[in-house]
C-alpha positions as CSV (number, residue, x, y, z in Angstrom):
1,M,155.2,-20.1,156.9
2,A,154.4,-18.4,153.6
3,E,151.7,-21.0,153.0
4,N,150.1,-20.3,156.4
5,A,150.1,-16.6,155.7
6,A,148.2,-17.1,152.5
7,E,145.6,-19.2,154.3
8,I,145.2,-16.6,156.9
9,V,144.5,-14.0,154.3
10,I,142.0,-16.2,152.4
11,R,140.0,-17.1,155.5
12,P,139.0,-13.6,156.6
13,Q,138.1,-12.7,153.0
14,G,135.8,-15.8,152.7
15,Q,134.2,-15.0,156.1
16,A,133.6,-11.4,155.0
17,E,131.8,-12.7,151.8
18,Q,129.7,-15.0,153.8
19,Q,128.8,-12.3,156.3
20,A,128.0,-10.0,153.4
21,E,125.7,-12.7,151.8
22,Q,124.0,-13.3,155.2
23,T,123.5,-9.5,155.6
24,A,122.1,-9.2,152.1
25,E,119.8,-12.2,152.7
26,Q,118.5,-10.7,156.0
27,A,117.9,-7.4,154.3
28,K,116.0,-9.2,151.5
29,K,113.9,-11.1,154.1
30,T,113.2,-7.8,156.0
31,A,112.2,-6.1,152.8
32,E,109.9,-9.0,151.9
33,T,108.4,-8.9,155.4
34,L,107.8,-5.1,155.1
35,L,106.4,-5.5,151.6
36,T,104.1,-8.3,152.8
37,E,102.9,-6.2,155.6
38,V,102.3,-3.2,153.3
39,L,100.7,-5.2,150.4
40,L,98.8,-7.7,152.6
41,A,97.0,-5.4,155.0
42,S,94.0,-7.8,155.3
43,P,93.1,-11.5,154.6
44,E,91.2,-10.4,151.5
45,D,94.5,-9.2,150.0
46,Y,95.5,-12.9,149.6
47,V,94.3,-13.6,146.1
48,F,94.9,-17.1,144.9
49,K,95.0,-18.4,141.4
50,F,93.3,-21.7,140.8
51,N,92.6,-23.6,137.6
52,P,89.1,-22.9,136.3
53,E,88.3,-26.6,136.4
54,T,89.2,-27.0,140.0
55,Q,86.2,-26.9,142.4
56,V,87.6,-25.3,145.5
57,D,85.9,-25.0,148.9
58,E,85.4,-21.3,149.2
59,A,84.9,-21.4,153.0
60,L,88.2,-23.3,153.4
61,V,90.0,-20.8,151.2
62,A,88.6,-17.9,153.2
63,D,89.8,-19.6,156.4
64,F,93.2,-20.1,154.8
65,R,93.3,-16.4,153.9
66,R,92.8,-15.5,157.5
67,F,95.4,-18.0,158.7
68,A,97.9,-16.8,156.1
69,F,97.3,-13.2,157.2
70,E,97.6,-14.0,160.9
71,Q,100.9,-15.9,160.3
72,K,102.2,-13.0,158.1
73,M,102.8,-15.4,155.3
74,S,104.2,-14.1,152.1
75,L,101.8,-14.1,149.1
76,E,104.3,-16.4,147.3
77,N,104.3,-19.0,150.1
78,A,100.5,-18.7,150.5
79,Q,100.1,-19.3,146.8
80,L,102.4,-22.4,147.0
81,M,100.2,-23.8,149.8
82,A,97.1,-23.0,147.7
83,K,98.6,-24.9,144.8
84,F,99.3,-27.8,147.1
85,Y,95.6,-27.8,148.1
86,E,94.5,-27.5,144.4
87,N,96.6,-30.5,143.5
88,H,95.1,-32.5,146.4
89,V,91.6,-31.6,145.3
90,R,92.3,-32.6,141.7
91,E,93.8,-35.9,142.7
92,L,90.9,-36.6,145.0
93,A,88.4,-35.9,142.2
94,E,90.3,-38.1,139.8
95,K,90.3,-40.9,142.4
96,Q,86.6,-40.5,143.0
97,N,85.9,-40.6,139.2
98,R,87.9,-43.8,138.8
99,E,86.1,-45.4,141.7
100,Q,82.7,-44.3,140.4
101,A,83.5,-45.7,136.9
102,R,84.7,-49.0,138.5
103,L,81.5,-49.2,140.6
104,L,79.3,-48.5,137.5
105,Q,81.1,-51.2,135.5
106,S,80.7,-53.7,138.2
107,M,76.9,-52.9,138.6
108,Q,76.4,-53.2,134.8
109,K,78.2,-56.5,134.8
110,A,76.1,-57.7,137.7
111,C,72.9,-56.7,135.7
112,E,74.1,-58.6,132.6
113,E,74.8,-61.7,134.6
114,D,71.6,-61.6,136.8
115,T,69.7,-64.8,136.8
116,E,66.2,-63.1,136.6
117,Y,66.7,-60.6,133.8
118,G,70.3,-61.0,132.6
119,G,71.9,-63.5,130.4
120,M,71.0,-64.2,126.8
121,S,67.8,-62.2,126.9
122,F,69.2,-59.2,128.8
123,S,68.6,-56.7,125.9
124,D,65.0,-57.9,125.5
125,N,64.4,-57.8,129.2
126,M,65.7,-54.2,129.4
127,R,62.8,-53.2,127.2
128,Y,60.5,-54.0,130.1
129,A,62.6,-51.8,132.5
130,K,62.7,-49.0,130.0
131,A,58.9,-49.2,129.4
132,A,58.3,-48.9,133.2
133,V,60.4,-45.8,133.4
134,L,58.8,-44.3,130.3
135,R,55.3,-45.1,131.6
136,F,55.6,-43.3,135.0
137,D,58.5,-40.9,134.7
138,D,58.2,-37.2,133.9
139,G,61.8,-37.0,133.0
140,S,63.3,-36.3,136.4
141,L,63.6,-39.9,137.6
142,A,65.5,-41.0,134.5
143,E,67.8,-38.0,135.0
144,I,68.5,-38.9,138.6
145,L,69.1,-42.5,137.8
146,N,71.5,-41.6,135.1
147,E,73.4,-38.9,137.0
148,T,73.9,-41.0,140.1
149,G,74.5,-44.2,138.3
150,F,71.7,-45.9,140.3
151,G,70.0,-46.6,137.0
152,S,72.6,-49.5,136.7
153,H,72.1,-50.8,140.2
154,P,70.9,-54.5,139.9
155,E,68.1,-54.0,142.4
156,V,66.8,-50.9,140.7
157,V,66.9,-52.6,137.3
158,R,65.2,-55.7,138.8
159,F,62.4,-53.4,140.2
160,M,61.9,-51.6,136.9
161,Y,62.0,-55.0,135.0
162,R,59.3,-56.4,137.3
163,V,57.1,-53.3,136.9
164,G,57.5,-53.4,133.1
165,R,56.7,-57.1,133.1
166,A,53.6,-56.6,135.2
167,L,52.5,-53.8,132.9
168,A,52.9,-56.0,129.9
169,E,51.1,-58.9,131.5
170,K,48.3,-56.7,132.7
171,D,47.5,-55.7,129.1
172,M,47.3,-59.3,128.1
173,P,44.2,-61.1,129.4
174,K,45.0,-64.3,131.4
175,A,43.1,-67.5,130.8
176,K,41.5,-67.5,134.3
177,D,40.4,-63.8,133.8
178,V,38.5,-64.6,130.6
179,Q,35.0,-65.3,131.5
180,K,31.9,-65.6,129.4
181,E,29.6,-62.6,129.5
182,R,27.0,-62.8,132.2
183,S,23.6,-61.3,132.1
184,A,22.5,-58.6,134.5
185,A,20.5,-61.1,136.5
186,E,23.5,-63.3,136.9
187,L,25.6,-60.3,138.1
188,F,23.0,-59.2,140.6
189,Y,21.9,-62.7,141.7
190,P,24.9,-64.9,141.5
191,S,23.3,-67.7,143.6
192,M,20.7,-68.2,140.8
193,R,23.0,-70.1,138.5
194,K,21.5,-72.5,136.1
């Protein structure tokens, strides 16, 4: 019976500690709620810290500020959600960069293996493509082709190669185009040939 008495004494004491902890935790939550309501009087009071390299969607962040305010979310919890968003944006950007690099490599490989301008004379043939761009571009086309990666697209390279070849061939007279000089009479009266 003495053992049971000790147990009875211990149980109420443990329950009292639990109740005290619960009361303290409720008081803390109430204080946080009151503090949140005082400090966060409008959606603009939710200020999030993002990495400077992260490109965030400002409209989405503004919508989230309104949502956090309407839900009476603590600044700490709102910042945790903003951090989650930031990590997602960073991972998405990294994935897109990897995919872009993979696509660029595959296009470059396709160009090098192309049957018309690739193969052993790829470097020589690229001079024609570069000559076409240099001849007609004011600088903006090359910039666009480089920024987007389309400058490595096999069909764009093929087009530039063909233009460059045509320009090179135009400068060289062809055998059928070489004609003997004709007199003015022959030019005006072609039917009067001798």
